[in-house]
C-alpha positions, 0 to 999 in steps of 0.5 A, a space after each residue: 862082176 866076175 874076176 875075169 871081167 875085172 881083169 879084162 877091164 884093167 887091160 882097158 885102163 891104159 888105152 882109155 887114159 891115153 885116149 882121154 889125153 889125146 882128145 884133150 890135146 886135140 881140143 886144146 891145141 892140135 885141132 888148129 894145126 891140122 886142116 882139111 882131110 887130115 883133120 877128118 881122117 884123124 877124127 875118124 881114127 880117134 872115133 874108131 879107137 873109142 868104138 873099139 875100146 867101148 866094144 872091148 869093155 862090152 866084151 869084158 862085161 859080157 865075158 865071152 858071149 858071142 866072142 867071135 862077133 865082138 872080136 871081129 868088129 873090135 879088131 877091125 875098128 882097132 886096126 882102122 883107128 891105128 891107121 887113121 890116127 897117124 893123120 893127126 899132129 902133135 901130142 894128140 897123134 902120139 897119144 891116140 896112136 899109142 892108145 889105138 895100138 894098145 887096144 888093137 894089141 889086146 884084141 890081137 891077144 884074144 884072136 890068138 888065144 886058144 878057145 
């Protein structure tokens, strides 16, 4: 693994830990509080955040191969995660929204970085 890939992977550590806390809080308590479409929307947002984070890890490991494709898909799944995570409740909403926001911010950094 190259040094660049290792540095990129360290940027994924905090959102990943926060996302794990969000899923844990969702399973333990918050799932019973949220009903109906809010539950579905929150679950979709947390899932979009997972996909965005996995795409980021894939991008870090591929280190620049077809960066524009990784960037577009990762950026928009991250943006979807940020919006839909607001529909949760309690600690799961807080953790997942922060995790989605951090993941989206990392994708934004790569969007504005010079080529």
